[in-house]
N, CA, C, O and CB atoms as a CASP TS submission, in Angstrom:
PFRMAT TS
TARGET T0000
AUTHOR 0000-0000-0000
METHOD Language model
MODEL 1
PARENT N/A
ATOM      1  N   MET     1     -47.991  56.343  58.360  1.00  0.00           N
ATOM      2  CA  MET     1     -47.462  56.335  57.010  1.00  0.00           C
ATOM      3  C   MET     1     -47.944  57.587  56.282  1.00  0.00           C
ATOM      4  O   MET     1     -49.125  57.932  56.332  1.00  0.00           O
ATOM      5  CB  MET     1     -47.891  55.050  56.254  1.00  0.00           C
ATOM      6  N   LEU     2     -47.034  58.248  55.619  1.00  0.00           N
ATOM      7  CA  LEU     2     -47.347  59.438  54.847  1.00  0.00           C
ATOM      8  C   LEU     2     -47.751  59.033  53.439  1.00  0.00           C
ATOM      9  O   LEU     2     -47.322  58.000  52.924  1.00  0.00           O
ATOM     10  CB  LEU     2     -46.149  60.409  54.815  1.00  0.00           C
ATOM     11  N   ARG     3     -48.570  59.852  52.838  1.00  0.00           N
ATOM     12  CA  ARG     3     -49.012  59.576  51.477  1.00  0.00           C
ATOM     13  C   ARG     3     -48.855  60.821  50.629  1.00  0.00           C
ATOM     14  O   ARG     3     -49.028  61.941  51.110  1.00  0.00           O
ATOM     15  CB  ARG     3     -50.472  59.089  51.459  1.00  0.00           C
ATOM     16  N   PHE     4     -48.526  60.620  49.370  1.00  0.00           N
ATOM     17  CA  PHE     4     -48.408  61.717  48.420  1.00  0.00           C
ATOM     18  C   PHE     4     -49.225  61.336  47.198  1.00  0.00           C
ATOM     19  O   PHE     4     -48.979  60.302  46.579  1.00  0.00           O
ATOM     20  CB  PHE     4     -46.908  62.010  48.045  1.00  0.00           C
ATOM     21  N   VAL     5     -50.190  62.163  46.854  1.00  0.00           N
ATOM     22  CA  VAL     5     -51.040  61.893  45.697  1.00  0.00           C
ATOM     23  C   VAL     5     -50.726  62.948  44.647  1.00  0.00           C
ATOM     24  O   VAL     5     -50.810  64.147  44.913  1.00  0.00           O
ATOM     25  CB  VAL     5     -52.569  61.902  46.081  1.00  0.00           C
ATOM     26  N   LEU     6     -50.366  62.495  43.459  1.00  0.00           N
ATOM     27  CA  LEU     6     -50.015  63.374  42.343  1.00  0.00           C
ATOM     28  C   LEU     6     -50.989  63.115  41.214  1.00  0.00           C
ATOM     29  O   LEU     6     -51.320  61.969  40.912  1.00  0.00           O
ATOM     30  CB  LEU     6     -48.543  63.150  41.874  1.00  0.00           C
ATOM     31  N   TYR     7     -51.443  64.188  40.594  1.00  0.00           N
ATOM     32  CA  TYR     7     -52.376  63.996  39.504  1.00  0.00           C
ATOM     33  C   TYR     7     -52.284  65.119  38.508  1.00  0.00           C
ATOM     34  O   TYR     7     -52.061  66.272  38.875  1.00  0.00           O
ATOM     35  CB  TYR     7     -53.780  63.880  40.024  1.00  0.00           C
ATOM     36  N   ASP     8     -52.458  64.782  37.232  1.00  0.00           N
ATOM     37  CA  ASP     8     -52.542  65.765  36.152  1.00  0.00           C
ATOM     38  C   ASP     8     -54.006  65.921  35.786  1.00  0.00           C
ATOM     39  O   ASP     8     -54.697  64.935  35.528  1.00  0.00           O
ATOM     40  CB  ASP     8     -51.687  65.335  34.906  1.00  0.00           C
ATOM     41  N   ASP     9     -54.479  67.157  35.764  1.00  0.00           N
ATOM     42  CA  ASP     9     -55.913  67.390  35.612  1.00  0.00           C
ATOM     43  C   ASP     9     -56.486  67.039  34.244  1.00  0.00           C
ATOM     44  O   ASP     9     -57.706  66.953  34.099  1.00  0.00           O
ATOM     45  CB  ASP     9     -56.202  68.805  35.894  1.00  0.00           C
ATOM     46  N   LYS    10     -55.647  66.836  33.248  1.00  0.00           N
ATOM     47  CA  LYS    10     -56.132  66.474  31.907  1.00  0.00           C
ATOM     48  C   LYS    10     -55.780  65.026  31.550  1.00  0.00           C
ATOM     49  O   LYS    10     -55.754  64.666  30.373  1.00  0.00           O
ATOM     50  CB  LYS    10     -55.541  67.427  30.853  1.00  0.00           C
ATOM     51  N   ASP    11     -55.517  64.220  32.536  1.00  0.00           N
ATOM     52  CA  ASP    11     -55.155  62.817  32.335  1.00  0.00           C
ATOM     53  C   ASP    11     -56.303  62.102  31.627  1.00  0.00           C
ATOM     54  O   ASP    11     -57.449  62.164  32.073  1.00  0.00           O
ATOM     55  CB  ASP    11     -54.823  62.122  33.693  1.00  0.00           C
ATOM     56  N   ARG    12     -55.990  61.427  30.525  1.00  0.00           N
ATOM     57  CA  ARG    12     -57.005  60.695  29.781  1.00  0.00           C
ATOM     58  C   ARG    12     -56.983  59.202  30.121  1.00  0.00           C
ATOM     59  O   ARG    12     -57.841  58.446  29.664  1.00  0.00           O
ATOM     60  CB  ARG    12     -56.801  60.894  28.283  1.00  0.00           C
ATOM     61  N   VAL    13     -56.005  58.782  30.922  1.00  0.00           N
ATOM     62  CA  VAL    13     -55.906  57.382  31.315  1.00  0.00           C
ATOM     63  C   VAL    13     -56.749  57.136  32.563  1.00  0.00           C
ATOM     64  O   VAL    13     -57.485  56.153  32.645  1.00  0.00           O
ATOM     65  CB  VAL    13     -54.433  56.986  31.566  1.00  0.00           C
ATOM     66  N   VAL    14     -56.631  58.040  33.530  1.00  0.00           N
ATOM     67  CA  VAL    14     -57.381  57.949  34.783  1.00  0.00           C
ATOM     68  C   VAL    14     -58.014  59.314  35.048  1.00  0.00           C
ATOM     69  O   VAL    14     -57.316  60.327  35.074  1.00  0.00           O
ATOM     70  CB  VAL    14     -56.455  57.506  35.981  1.00  0.00           C
ATOM     71  N   ASP    15     -59.298  59.343  35.240  1.00  0.00           N
ATOM     72  CA  ASP    15     -60.001  60.606  35.456  1.00  0.00           C
ATOM     73  C   ASP    15     -59.568  61.257  36.762  1.00  0.00           C
ATOM     74  O   ASP    15     -59.356  60.573  37.764  1.00  0.00           O
ATOM     75  CB  ASP    15     -61.514  60.382  35.457  1.00  0.00           C
ATOM     76  N   VAL    16     -59.438  62.575  36.748  1.00  0.00           N
ATOM     77  CA  VAL    16     -59.000  63.329  37.924  1.00  0.00           C
ATOM     78  C   VAL    16     -59.930  63.102  39.113  1.00  0.00           C
ATOM     79  O   VAL    16     -59.499  63.221  40.260  1.00  0.00           O
ATOM     80  CB  VAL    16     -58.926  64.822  37.598  1.00  0.00           C
ATOM     81  N   TYR    17     -61.166  62.785  38.866  1.00  0.00           N
ATOM     82  CA  TYR    17     -62.134  62.502  39.925  1.00  0.00           C
ATOM     83  C   TYR    17     -61.595  61.451  40.900  1.00  0.00           C
ATOM     84  O   TYR    17     -61.755  61.585  42.113  1.00  0.00           O
ATOM     85  CB  TYR    17     -63.462  62.025  39.317  1.00  0.00           C
ATOM     86  N   HIS    18     -60.960  60.413  40.366  1.00  0.00           N
ATOM     87  CA  HIS    18     -60.461  59.324  41.214  1.00  0.00           C
ATOM     88  C   HIS    18     -59.383  59.815  42.183  1.00  0.00           C
ATOM     89  O   HIS    18     -59.350  59.405  43.343  1.00  0.00           O
ATOM     90  CB  HIS    18     -59.903  58.190  40.345  1.00  0.00           C
ATOM     91  N   SER    19     -58.525  60.674  41.709  1.00  0.00           N
ATOM     92  CA  SER    19     -57.468  61.205  42.563  1.00  0.00           C
ATOM     93  C   SER    19     -58.047  62.109  43.651  1.00  0.00           C
ATOM     94  O   SER    19     -57.632  62.049  44.808  1.00  0.00           O
ATOM     95  CB  SER    19     -56.443  61.977  41.724  1.00  0.00           C
ATOM     96  N   ARG    20     -58.988  62.927  43.272  1.00  0.00           N
ATOM     97  CA  ARG    20     -59.630  63.813  44.259  1.00  0.00           C
ATOM     98  C   ARG    20     -60.376  63.006  45.308  1.00  0.00           C
ATOM     99  O   ARG    20     -60.341  63.331  46.495  1.00  0.00           O
ATOM    100  CB  ARG    20     -60.595  64.789  43.566  1.00  0.00           C
ATOM    101  N   GLU    21     -61.048  61.961  44.867  1.00  0.00           N
ATOM    102  CA  GLU    21     -61.768  61.087  45.800  1.00  0.00           C
ATOM    103  C   GLU    21     -60.811  60.376  46.753  1.00  0.00           C
ATOM    104  O   GLU    21     -61.078  60.273  47.950  1.00  0.00           O
ATOM    105  CB  GLU    21     -62.595  60.055  45.029  1.00  0.00           C
ATOM    106  N   MET    22     -59.699  59.889  46.218  1.00  0.00           N
ATOM    107  CA  MET    22     -58.716  59.215  47.068  1.00  0.00           C
ATOM    108  C   MET    22     -58.200  60.181  48.134  1.00  0.00           C
ATOM    109  O   MET    22     -58.108  59.821  49.308  1.00  0.00           O
ATOM    110  CB  MET    22     -57.539  58.665  46.218  1.00  0.00           C
ATOM    111  N   PHE    23     -57.872  61.379  47.734  1.00  0.00           N
ATOM    112  CA  PHE    23     -57.393  62.388  48.675  1.00  0.00           C
ATOM    113  C   PHE    23     -58.441  62.646  49.760  1.00  0.00           C
ATOM    114  O   PHE    23     -58.122  62.646  50.948  1.00  0.00           O
ATOM    115  CB  PHE    23     -57.051  63.699  47.935  1.00  0.00           C
ATOM    116  N   ASP    24     -59.675  62.861  49.352  1.00  0.00           N
ATOM    117  CA  ASP    24     -60.755  63.120  50.316  1.00  0.00           C
ATOM    118  C   ASP    24     -60.939  61.951  51.277  1.00  0.00           C
ATOM    119  O   ASP    24     -61.113  62.154  52.478  1.00  0.00           O
ATOM    120  CB  ASP    24     -62.070  63.398  49.581  1.00  0.00           C
ATOM    121  N   GLU    25     -60.900  60.733  50.755  1.00  0.00           N
ATOM    122  CA  GLU    25     -61.068  59.549  51.608  1.00  0.00           C
ATOM    123  C   GLU    25     -59.920  59.414  52.603  1.00  0.00           C
ATOM    124  O   GLU    25     -60.147  59.128  53.778  1.00  0.00           O
ATOM    125  CB  GLU    25     -61.165  58.280  50.749  1.00  0.00           C
ATOM    126  N   LEU    26     -58.708  59.616  52.145  1.00  0.00           N
ATOM    127  CA  LEU    26     -57.555  59.522  53.048  1.00  0.00           C
ATOM    128  C   LEU    26     -57.648  60.563  54.155  1.00  0.00           C
ATOM    129  O   LEU    26     -57.403  60.260  55.323  1.00  0.00           O
ATOM    130  CB  LEU    26     -56.240  59.700  52.268  1.00  0.00           C
ATOM    131  N   GLU    27     -58.002  61.784  53.787  1.00  0.00           N
ATOM    132  CA  GLU    27     -58.180  62.823  54.810  1.00  0.00           C
ATOM    133  C   GLU    27     -59.313  62.456  55.758  1.00  0.00           C
ATOM    134  O   GLU    27     -59.224  62.708  56.960  1.00  0.00           O
ATOM    135  CB  GLU    27     -58.462  64.190  54.154  1.00  0.00           C
ATOM    136  N   GLY    28     -60.375  61.863  55.228  1.00  0.00           N
ATOM    137  CA  GLY    28     -61.500  61.451  56.048  1.00  0.00           C
ATOM    138  C   GLY    28     -61.130  60.409  57.086  1.00  0.00           C
ATOM    139  O   GLY    28     -61.774  60.310  58.131  1.00  0.00           O
ATOM    140  N   PHE    29     -60.095  59.632  56.800  1.00  0.00           N
ATOM    141  CA  PHE    29     -59.587  58.634  57.745  1.00  0.00           C
ATOM    142  C   PHE    29     -58.420  59.178  58.567  1.00  0.00           C
ATOM    143  O   PHE    29     -57.669  58.420  59.180  1.00  0.00           O
ATOM    144  CB  PHE    29     -59.153  57.374  56.998  1.00  0.00           C
ATOM    145  N   ASP    30     -58.282  60.513  58.567  1.00  0.00           N
ATOM    146  CA  ASP    30     -57.214  61.197  59.307  1.00  0.00           C
ATOM    147  C   ASP    30     -55.819  60.713  58.925  1.00  0.00           C
ATOM    148  O   ASP    30     -54.931  60.623  59.773  1.00  0.00           O
ATOM    149  CB  ASP    30     -57.419  61.008  60.792  1.00  0.00           C
ATOM    150  N   LYS    31     -55.635  60.407  57.660  1.00  0.00           N
ATOM    151  CA  LYS    31     -54.319  60.010  57.163  1.00  0.00           C
ATOM    152  C   LYS    31     -53.560  61.257  56.747  1.00  0.00           C
ATOM    153  O   LYS    31     -54.142  62.218  56.245  1.00  0.00           O
ATOM    154  CB  LYS    31     -54.439  59.010  55.973  1.00  0.00           C
ATOM    155  N   GLN    32     -52.264  61.227  56.962  1.00  0.00           N
ATOM    156  CA  GLN    32     -51.421  62.326  56.552  1.00  0.00           C
ATOM    157  C   GLN    32     -51.192  62.210  55.054  1.00  0.00           C
ATOM    158  O   GLN    32     -50.579  61.247  54.594  1.00  0.00           O
ATOM    159  CB  GLN    32     -50.078  62.333  57.333  1.00  0.00           C
ATOM    160  N   VAL    33     -51.677  63.178  54.291  1.00  0.00           N
ATOM    161  CA  VAL    33     -51.592  63.089  52.838  1.00  0.00           C
ATOM    162  C   VAL    33     -51.355  64.472  52.245  1.00  0.00           C
ATOM    163  O   VAL    33     -51.924  65.467  52.693  1.00  0.00           O
ATOM    164  CB  VAL    33     -52.875  62.462  52.251  1.00  0.00           C
ATOM    165  N   GLU    34     -50.513  64.509  51.243  1.00  0.00           N
ATOM    166  CA  GLU    34     -50.301  65.728  50.469  1.00  0.00           C
ATOM    167  C   GLU    34     -50.791  65.453  49.060  1.00  0.00           C
ATOM    168  O   GLU    34     -50.638  64.349  48.537  1.00  0.00           O
ATOM    169  CB  GLU    34     -48.790  66.174  50.477  1.00  0.00           C
ATOM    170  N   TYR    35     -51.383  66.471  48.451  1.00  0.00           N
ATOM    171  CA  TYR    35     -51.991  66.313  47.128  1.00  0.00           C
ATOM    172  C   TYR    35     -51.448  67.386  46.200  1.00  0.00           C
ATOM    173  O   TYR    35     -51.427  68.566  46.548  1.00  0.00           O
ATOM    174  CB  TYR    35     -53.542  66.390  47.208  1.00  0.00           C
ATOM    175  N   LEU    36     -51.013  66.975  45.029  1.00  0.00           N
ATOM    176  CA  LEU    36     -50.553  67.901  44.008  1.00  0.00           C
ATOM    177  C   LEU    36     -51.305  67.598  42.731  1.00  0.00           C
ATOM    178  O   LEU    36     -51.235  66.487  42.205  1.00  0.00           O
ATOM    179  CB  LEU    36     -49.017  67.802  43.795  1.00  0.00           C
ATOM    180  N   GLU    37     -52.026  68.592  42.234  1.00  0.00           N
ATOM    181  CA  GLU    37     -52.734  68.452  40.963  1.00  0.00           C
ATOM    182  C   GLU    37     -52.110  69.436  39.985  1.00  0.00           C
ATOM    183  O   GLU    37     -52.063  70.639  40.240  1.00  0.00           O
ATOM    184  CB  GLU    37     -54.283  68.705  41.125  1.00  0.00           C
ATOM    185  N   LEU    38     -51.638  68.915  38.878  1.00  0.00           N
ATOM    186  CA  LEU    38     -50.930  69.728  37.895  1.00  0.00           C
ATOM    187  C   LEU    38     -51.879  70.181  36.792  1.00  0.00           C
ATOM    188  O   LEU    38     -52.662  69.390  36.266  1.00  0.00           O
ATOM    189  CB  LEU    38     -49.752  68.946  37.296  1.00  0.00           C
ATOM    190  N   GLU    39     -51.801  71.457  36.451  1.00  0.00           N
ATOM    191  CA  GLU    39     -52.685  72.024  35.424  1.00  0.00           C
ATOM    192  C   GLU    39     -52.272  71.590  34.023  1.00  0.00           C
ATOM    193  O   GLU    39     -51.088  71.550  33.691  1.00  0.00           O
ATOM    194  CB  GLU    39     -52.687  73.549  35.511  1.00  0.00           C
ATOM    195  N   ASN    40     -53.263  71.270  33.219  1.00  0.00           N
ATOM    196  CA  ASN    40     -53.090  70.937  31.804  1.00  0.00           C
ATOM    197  C   ASN    40     -52.137  69.772  31.566  1.00  0.00           C
ATOM    198  O   ASN    40     -51.614  69.608  30.464  1.00  0.00           O
ATOM    199  CB  ASN    40     -52.591  72.139  31.061  1.00  0.00           C
ATOM    200  N   GLY    41     -51.916  68.979  32.580  1.00  0.00           N
ATOM    201  CA  GLY    41     -50.987  67.864  32.434  1.00  0.00           C
ATOM    202  C   GLY    41     -51.674  66.605  31.972  1.00  0.00           C
ATOM    203  O   GLY    41     -52.902  66.507  31.973  1.00  0.00           O
ATOM    204  N   ASN    42     -50.851  65.629  31.573  1.00  0.00           N
ATOM    205  CA  ASN    42     -51.399  64.339  31.177  1.00  0.00           C
ATOM    206  C   ASN    42     -50.757  63.239  32.007  1.00  0.00           C
ATOM    207  O   ASN    42     -49.974  63.515  32.915  1.00  0.00           O
ATOM    208  CB  ASN    42     -51.180  64.084  29.670  1.00  0.00           C
ATOM    209  N   HIS    43     -51.079  62.039  31.703  1.00  0.00           N
ATOM    210  CA  HIS    43     -50.637  60.880  32.481  1.00  0.00           C
ATOM    211  C   HIS    43     -49.117  60.684  32.438  1.00  0.00           C
ATOM    212  O   HIS    43     -48.554  60.004  33.296  1.00  0.00           O
ATOM    213  CB  HIS    43     -51.325  59.627  31.971  1.00  0.00           C
ATOM    214  N   TYR    44     -48.464  61.274  31.451  1.00  0.00           N
ATOM    215  CA  TYR    44     -47.050  60.992  31.205  1.00  0.00           C
ATOM    216  C   TYR    44     -46.113  62.155  31.532  1.00  0.00           C
ATOM    217  O   TYR    44     -44.935  62.113  31.177  1.00  0.00           O
ATOM    218  CB  TYR    44     -46.867  60.607  29.776  1.00  0.00           C
ATOM    219  N   LEU    45     -46.617  63.185  32.199  1.00  0.00           N
ATOM    220  CA  LEU    45     -45.801  64.344  32.582  1.00  0.00           C
ATOM    221  C   LEU    45     -45.029  64.920  31.392  1.00  0.00           C
ATOM    222  O   LEU    45     -43.837  65.204  31.502  1.00  0.00           O
ATOM    223  CB  LEU    45     -44.822  63.953  33.690  1.00  0.00           C
ATOM    224  N   GLU    46     -45.704  65.088  30.269  1.00  0.00           N
ATOM    225  CA  GLU    46     -45.045  65.576  29.062  1.00  0.00           C
ATOM    226  C   GLU    46     -44.666  67.053  29.128  1.00  0.00           C
ATOM    227  O   GLU    46     -43.746  67.482  28.432  1.00  0.00           O
ATOM    228  CB  GLU    46     -45.934  65.347  27.880  1.00  0.00           C
ATOM    229  N   ILE    47     -45.352  67.831  29.947  1.00  0.00           N
ATOM    230  CA  ILE    47     -45.055  69.256  30.056  1.00  0.00           C
ATOM    231  C   ILE    47     -43.865  69.433  30.996  1.00  0.00           C
ATOM    232  O   ILE    47     -43.889  68.984  32.142  1.00  0.00           O
ATOM    233  CB  ILE    47     -46.300  70.058  30.568  1.00  0.00           C
ATOM    234  N   GLU    48     -42.834  70.088  30.495  1.00  0.00           N
ATOM    235  CA  GLU    48     -41.599  70.235  31.274  1.00  0.00           C
ATOM    236  C   GLU    48     -41.845  70.875  32.636  1.00  0.00           C
ATOM    237  O   GLU    48     -41.308  70.408  33.640  1.00  0.00           O
ATOM    238  CB  GLU    48     -40.591  71.064  30.499  1.00  0.00           C
ATOM    239  N   GLN    49     -42.644  71.929  32.687  1.00  0.00           N
ATOM    240  CA  GLN    49     -42.900  72.604  33.961  1.00  0.00           C
ATOM    241  C   GLN    49     -43.579  71.663  34.961  1.00  0.00           C
ATOM    242  O   GLN    49     -43.312  71.730  36.161  1.00  0.00           O
ATOM    243  CB  GLN    49     -43.770  73.851  33.735  1.00  0.00           C
ATOM    244  N   ASN    50     -44.446  70.801  34.469  1.00  0.00           N
ATOM    245  CA  ASN    50     -45.098  69.835  35.356  1.00  0.00           C
ATOM    246  C   ASN    50     -44.093  68.823  35.904  1.00  0.00           C
ATOM    247  O   ASN    50     -44.180  68.428  37.066  1.00  0.00           O
ATOM    248  CB  ASN    50     -46.228  69.107  34.614  1.00  0.00           C
ATOM    249  N   ARG    51     -43.143  68.403  35.073  1.00  0.00           N
ATOM    250  CA  ARG    51     -42.090  67.496  35.566  1.00  0.00           C
ATOM    251  C   ARG    51     -41.276  68.186  36.656  1.00  0.00           C
ATOM    252  O   ARG    51     -40.986  67.593  37.694  1.00  0.00           O
ATOM    253  CB  ARG    51     -41.159  67.043  34.403  1.00  0.00           C
ATOM    254  N   LEU    52     -40.909  69.448  36.410  1.00  0.00           N
ATOM    255  CA  LEU    52     -40.145  70.197  37.414  1.00  0.00           C
ATOM    256  C   LEU    52     -40.938  70.371  38.701  1.00  0.00           C
ATOM    257  O   LEU    52     -40.406  70.180  39.795  1.00  0.00           O
ATOM    258  CB  LEU    52     -39.741  71.566  36.864  1.00  0.00           C
ATOM    259  N   ASP    53     -42.204  70.732  38.572  1.00  0.00           N
ATOM    260  CA  ASP    53     -43.054  70.898  39.760  1.00  0.00           C
ATOM    261  C   ASP    53     -43.171  69.588  40.537  1.00  0.00           C
ATOM    262  O   ASP    53     -43.156  69.585  41.767  1.00  0.00           O
ATOM    263  CB  ASP    53     -44.455  71.398  39.355  1.00  0.00           C
ATOM    264  N   THR    54     -43.288  68.479  39.810  1.00  0.00           N
ATOM    265  CA  THR    54     -43.386  67.172  40.447  1.00  0.00           C
ATOM    266  C   THR    54     -42.106  66.828  41.201  1.00  0.00           C
ATOM    267  O   THR    54     -42.156  66.399  42.354  1.00  0.00           O
ATOM    268  CB  THR    54     -43.688  66.097  39.406  1.00  0.00           C
ATOM    269  N   LEU    55     -40.974  67.014  40.558  1.00  0.00           N
ATOM    270  CA  LEU    55     -39.700  66.716  41.211  1.00  0.00           C
ATOM    271  C   LEU    55     -39.460  67.614  42.415  1.00  0.00           C
ATOM    272  O   LEU    55     -38.956  67.156  43.440  1.00  0.00           O
ATOM    273  CB  LEU    55     -38.555  66.863  40.222  1.00  0.00           C
ATOM    274  N   ASN    56     -39.817  68.889  42.302  1.00  0.00           N
ATOM    275  CA  ASN    56     -39.680  69.801  43.444  1.00  0.00           C
ATOM    276  C   ASN    56     -40.593  69.392  44.590  1.00  0.00           C
ATOM    277  O   ASN    56     -40.203  69.459  45.756  1.00  0.00           O
ATOM    278  CB  ASN    56     -39.990  71.240  43.020  1.00  0.00           C
ATOM    279  N   ALA    57     -41.804  68.969  44.260  1.00  0.00           N
ATOM    280  CA  ALA    57     -42.749  68.529  45.298  1.00  0.00           C
ATOM    281  C   ALA    57     -42.243  67.256  45.974  1.00  0.00           C
ATOM    282  O   ALA    57     -42.326  67.126  47.195  1.00  0.00           O
ATOM    283  CB  ALA    57     -44.155  68.288  44.692  1.00  0.00           C
ATOM    284  N   PHE    58     -41.719  66.318  45.182  1.00  0.00           N
ATOM    285  CA  PHE    58     -41.139  65.096  45.763  1.00  0.00           C
ATOM    286  C   PHE    58     -39.967  65.432  46.672  1.00  0.00           C
ATOM    287  O   PHE    58     -39.849  64.892  47.771  1.00  0.00           O
ATOM    288  CB  PHE    58     -40.681  64.132  44.653  1.00  0.00           C
ATOM    289  N   ASP    59     -39.107  66.322  46.211  1.00  0.00           N
ATOM    290  CA  ASP    59     -37.941  66.721  46.997  1.00  0.00           C
ATOM    291  C   ASP    59     -38.372  67.331  48.329  1.00  0.00           C
ATOM    292  O   ASP    59     -37.831  66.989  49.381  1.00  0.00           O
ATOM    293  CB  ASP    59     -37.077  67.721  46.209  1.00  0.00           C
ATOM    294  N   LYS    60     -39.333  68.221  48.277  1.00  0.00           N
ATOM    295  CA  LYS    60     -39.835  68.859  49.499  1.00  0.00           C
ATOM    296  C   LYS    60     -40.455  67.818  50.435  1.00  0.00           C
ATOM    297  O   LYS    60     -40.170  67.808  51.633  1.00  0.00           O
ATOM    298  CB  LYS    60     -40.875  69.951  49.152  1.00  0.00           C
ATOM    299  N   PHE    61     -41.292  66.952  49.893  1.00  0.00           N
ATOM    300  CA  PHE    61     -41.960  65.921  50.664  1.00  0.00           C
ATOM    301  C   PHE    61     -40.948  65.004  51.349  1.00  0.00           C
ATOM    302  O   PHE    61     -41.046  64.740  52.548  1.00  0.00           O
ATOM    303  CB  PHE    61     -42.887  65.110  49.766  1.00  0.00           C
ATOM    304  N   LEU    62     -39.981  64.525  50.576  1.00  0.00           N
ATOM    305  CA  LEU    62     -38.984  63.612  51.126  1.00  0.00           C
ATOM    306  C   LEU    62     -38.083  64.312  52.134  1.00  0.00           C
ATOM    307  O   LEU    62     -37.720  63.723  53.152  1.00  0.00           O
ATOM    308  CB  LEU    62     -38.145  63.011  50.008  1.00  0.00           C
ATOM    309  N   SER    63     -37.723  65.546  51.866  1.00  0.00           N
ATOM    310  CA  SER    63     -36.884  66.307  52.802  1.00  0.00           C
ATOM    311  C   SER    63     -37.585  66.505  54.147  1.00  0.00           C
ATOM    312  O   SER    63     -36.948  66.465  55.199  1.00  0.00           O
ATOM    313  CB  SER    63     -36.516  67.673  52.199  1.00  0.00           C
ATOM    314  N   GLN    64     -38.883  66.716  54.104  1.00  0.00           N
ATOM    315  CA  GLN    64     -39.656  66.934  55.325  1.00  0.00           C
ATOM    316  C   GLN    64     -39.838  65.645  56.121  1.00  0.00           C
ATOM    317  O   GLN    64     -39.866  65.674  57.351  1.00  0.00           O
ATOM    318  CB  GLN    64     -41.014  67.526  54.986  1.00  0.00           C
ATOM    319  N   HIS    65     -39.959  64.528  55.431  1.00  0.00           N
ATOM    320  CA  HIS    65     -40.392  63.306  56.109  1.00  0.00           C
ATOM    321  C   HIS    65     -39.335  62.214  56.237  1.00  0.00           C
ATOM    322  O   HIS    65     -39.555  61.223  56.933  1.00  0.00           O
ATOM    323  CB  HIS    65     -41.550  62.753  55.396  1.00  0.00           C
ATOM    324  N   LEU    66     -38.210  62.378  55.587  1.00  0.00           N
ATOM    325  CA  LEU    66     -37.128  61.387  55.715  1.00  0.00           C
ATOM    326  C   LEU    66     -35.974  62.044  56.457  1.00  0.00           C
ATOM    327  O   LEU    66     -35.116  62.690  55.857  1.00  0.00           O
ATOM    328  CB  LEU    66     -36.660  60.851  54.307  1.00  0.00           C
ATOM    329  N   LYS    67     -35.970  61.868  57.755  1.00  0.00           N
ATOM    330  CA  LYS    67     -34.917  62.469  58.572  1.00  0.00           C
ATOM    331  C   LYS    67     -34.195  61.403  59.342  1.00  0.00           C
ATOM    332  O   LYS    67     -33.268  61.706  60.094  1.00  0.00           O
ATOM    333  CB  LYS    67     -35.487  63.516  59.526  1.00  0.00           C
TER
END
């Protein structure tokens, strides 16, 4: 199973530490995981560029893994 972890580094709902830890743990268990951390973003993807980056990353991820 593939995993995709997305996080905004300025999220006030969930600290970025948790996302980084999850990524590290998944890699430690040899799980296939991609991680995207967005700069100056928040929990709600309010910055337009972050929304675009997220959608592009999802598109790339799904294109690679859904064949």
